[in-house]
PLY file of the C-alpha trace (Angstrom):
ply
format ascii 1.0
element vertex 198
property float x
property float y
property float z
element edge 197
property int vertex1
property int vertex2
end_header
149.59 -214.00 206.36
145.90 -214.38 205.56
144.28 -217.81 205.44
144.50 -219.44 202.01
141.06 -220.19 200.64
140.20 -222.74 197.93
139.52 -221.31 194.47
136.73 -223.86 194.01
134.87 -222.46 197.02
135.16 -218.90 195.71
133.50 -220.22 192.53
130.85 -221.89 194.70
130.30 -218.54 196.44
129.59 -216.95 193.04
127.15 -219.78 192.28
125.47 -219.74 195.71
126.80 -217.97 198.84
124.72 -220.16 201.15
126.17 -223.35 199.69
129.71 -221.94 200.02
129.12 -221.01 203.68
127.71 -224.47 204.46
130.70 -226.17 202.83
133.45 -224.02 204.31
132.16 -222.93 207.72
129.79 -225.77 208.67
131.75 -228.50 206.85
128.57 -229.71 205.15
128.90 -231.40 201.79
126.78 -234.28 200.53
128.16 -235.79 197.30
125.45 -236.67 194.79
125.44 -238.20 191.30
126.46 -234.89 189.71
129.40 -234.21 192.03
130.57 -237.83 191.70
130.43 -237.57 187.87
132.45 -234.35 188.08
135.00 -235.97 190.39
135.39 -238.94 188.02
135.92 -236.56 185.08
138.58 -234.62 187.00
140.37 -237.79 188.11
140.60 -238.93 184.47
141.94 -235.55 183.40
144.43 -235.36 186.26
145.80 -238.88 185.71
147.24 -238.04 182.32
150.11 -235.98 183.75
152.26 -234.09 181.26
152.24 -234.30 177.49
152.73 -232.63 174.15
150.07 -232.46 171.44
150.04 -230.63 168.13
152.57 -227.99 169.12
151.21 -227.59 172.65
152.87 -228.50 175.91
150.31 -229.62 178.47
150.47 -230.08 182.24
147.58 -231.58 184.22
146.46 -231.01 187.79
148.77 -228.04 188.24
148.86 -226.68 191.83
148.30 -222.91 191.77
148.35 -220.23 194.46
148.40 -216.49 194.91
149.93 -214.88 197.99
148.43 -211.54 196.94
144.88 -212.88 196.82
145.32 -215.59 199.46
143.91 -218.36 197.28
145.00 -221.88 196.41
143.80 -224.67 194.16
144.47 -226.67 191.01
144.27 -225.88 187.32
142.92 -228.97 185.55
145.32 -228.28 182.70
147.81 -225.60 181.69
148.82 -225.37 178.05
151.85 -223.59 176.66
151.82 -222.48 173.03
154.72 -220.40 171.71
155.64 -219.22 175.21
152.08 -218.24 176.14
150.21 -220.04 178.92
146.50 -220.89 178.97
144.57 -222.46 181.87
141.94 -225.03 180.90
139.12 -225.95 183.27
137.07 -229.13 182.73
133.35 -229.23 183.54
130.99 -232.16 183.15
127.93 -230.29 181.85
126.83 -228.89 178.53
128.65 -225.99 176.92
127.17 -222.89 178.54
129.49 -220.34 180.07
128.50 -219.90 183.70
129.80 -216.95 185.67
131.04 -219.20 188.49
133.05 -221.32 186.01
134.57 -218.21 184.46
135.53 -216.79 187.87
137.20 -220.09 188.78
139.22 -220.05 185.54
140.13 -216.38 186.00
141.43 -216.98 189.53
143.56 -219.85 188.24
144.99 -217.49 185.60
145.71 -214.81 188.21
147.59 -217.40 190.28
149.59 -218.51 187.24
150.45 -214.90 186.43
151.87 -214.43 189.90
153.74 -217.75 189.77
155.08 -217.44 186.20
155.40 -213.64 186.11
153.73 -213.28 182.75
150.32 -212.00 181.62
147.55 -214.53 180.99
144.56 -213.02 179.24
142.81 -216.04 177.74
141.73 -219.44 179.03
139.36 -222.22 178.08
136.55 -224.21 179.67
135.96 -227.69 178.27
132.42 -229.02 178.73
132.50 -232.81 178.63
128.81 -233.41 177.82
129.06 -231.22 174.71
132.69 -232.09 173.98
133.27 -228.40 173.34
135.92 -225.99 174.51
134.87 -222.38 174.97
137.33 -219.49 175.02
137.15 -217.06 177.93
138.52 -213.50 178.02
140.21 -213.23 181.42
140.63 -209.45 181.42
138.51 -206.44 182.35
135.14 -207.04 184.04
135.75 -210.74 184.76
139.02 -209.98 186.54
137.32 -207.32 188.66
134.52 -209.76 189.51
137.06 -212.44 190.46
138.82 -210.10 192.92
135.49 -208.92 194.31
134.38 -212.56 194.75
137.48 -213.43 196.81
136.75 -210.45 199.06
133.04 -211.39 199.24
133.85 -214.97 200.20
136.15 -213.78 202.99
133.37 -211.57 204.32
130.90 -214.47 204.06
132.96 -216.91 206.13
133.24 -214.37 208.95
129.47 -214.58 209.43
128.16 -216.77 212.23
125.18 -217.99 210.17
124.64 -218.71 206.47
122.66 -216.40 204.19
118.95 -217.30 204.10
117.81 -220.16 201.88
116.14 -219.07 198.64
114.73 -221.78 196.39
115.69 -221.24 192.75
116.13 -223.36 189.58
119.85 -223.79 190.32
118.91 -225.72 193.49
117.82 -228.66 191.29
120.64 -231.18 191.40
122.66 -229.23 193.98
124.50 -231.53 196.39
123.83 -229.10 199.24
120.03 -229.20 198.86
119.34 -231.72 201.69
121.35 -229.64 204.17
120.54 -226.24 202.69
116.77 -226.13 202.66
116.27 -226.92 206.37
117.47 -223.96 208.41
119.64 -226.23 210.55
121.80 -228.77 208.72
121.50 -232.27 210.16
124.59 -233.95 208.78
126.73 -236.12 211.02
130.44 -235.40 211.01
132.37 -232.61 209.36
133.30 -232.75 205.69
137.06 -232.82 205.09
138.18 -230.89 201.97
141.68 -232.37 202.12
140.29 -235.92 201.81
137.99 -234.91 198.93
140.81 -233.23 196.94
143.27 -236.15 197.19
0 1
1 2
2 3
3 4
4 5
5 6
6 7
7 8
8 9
9 10
10 11
11 12
12 13
13 14
14 15
15 16
16 17
17 18
18 19
19 20
20 21
21 22
22 23
23 24
24 25
25 26
26 27
27 28
28 29
29 30
30 31
31 32
32 33
33 34
34 35
35 36
36 37
37 38
38 39
39 40
40 41
41 42
42 43
43 44
44 45
45 46
46 47
47 48
48 49
49 50
50 51
51 52
52 53
53 54
54 55
55 56
56 57
57 58
58 59
59 60
60 61
61 62
62 63
63 64
64 65
65 66
66 67
67 68
68 69
69 70
70 71
71 72
72 73
73 74
74 75
75 76
76 77
77 78
78 79
79 80
80 81
81 82
82 83
83 84
84 85
85 86
86 87
87 88
88 89
89 90
90 91
91 92
92 93
93 94
94 95
95 96
96 97
97 98
98 99
99 100
100 101
101 102
102 103
103 104
104 105
105 106
106 107
107 108
108 109
109 110
110 111
111 112
112 113
113 114
114 115
115 116
116 117
117 118
118 119
119 120
120 121
121 122
122 123
123 124
124 125
125 126
126 127
127 128
128 129
129 130
130 131
131 132
132 133
133 134
134 135
135 136
136 137
137 138
138 139
139 140
140 141
141 142
142 143
143 144
144 145
145 146
146 147
147 148
148 149
149 150
150 151
151 152
152 153
153 154
154 155
155 156
156 157
157 158
158 159
159 160
160 161
161 162
162 163
163 164
164 165
165 166
166 167
167 168
168 169
169 170
170 171
171 172
172 173
173 174
174 175
175 176
176 177
177 178
178 179
179 180
180 181
181 182
182 183
183 184
184 185
185 186
186 187
187 188
188 189
189 190
190 191
191 192
192 193
193 194
194 195
195 196
196 197
């Protein structure tokens, strides 16, 4: 069986392959104010457990996996309405659909499809700063990109060195910036994903 890889790191690969390599292969991750805010948001969401609101059943922090894709992670929330299931991903920023967020949501849906044996074609991303929920079509091109991203991440982590550093606007606020911009990361110790996720 192939190694299970975290859905969140596939999303990070879509955002920045170098950052994903540093986190997964080198164990480098430096939390900053943005990642801490995101972690606090997710802890609040996950603490609420299970509920029912306005005709919806809701489950929070749902473990998801796909044996076919070899991925594992959590859906922040899964809603059931009239027998249909919808993954909901929470993000701390302003409402602006980012490809990496959409891929993360799509992979969660693909896991749920395999687990529940039913099609899931729509999901939502809730942006806390804007207090808006945006609908995402989880079919067609996005699904193909999600599969391609899992394959791309697997290829990436087989490499003995990270992709070259390229400064871009998305580097502003990135937690990996201190380790990423020097060619050799100088971070003591190895980051433990299991500790961060618990």
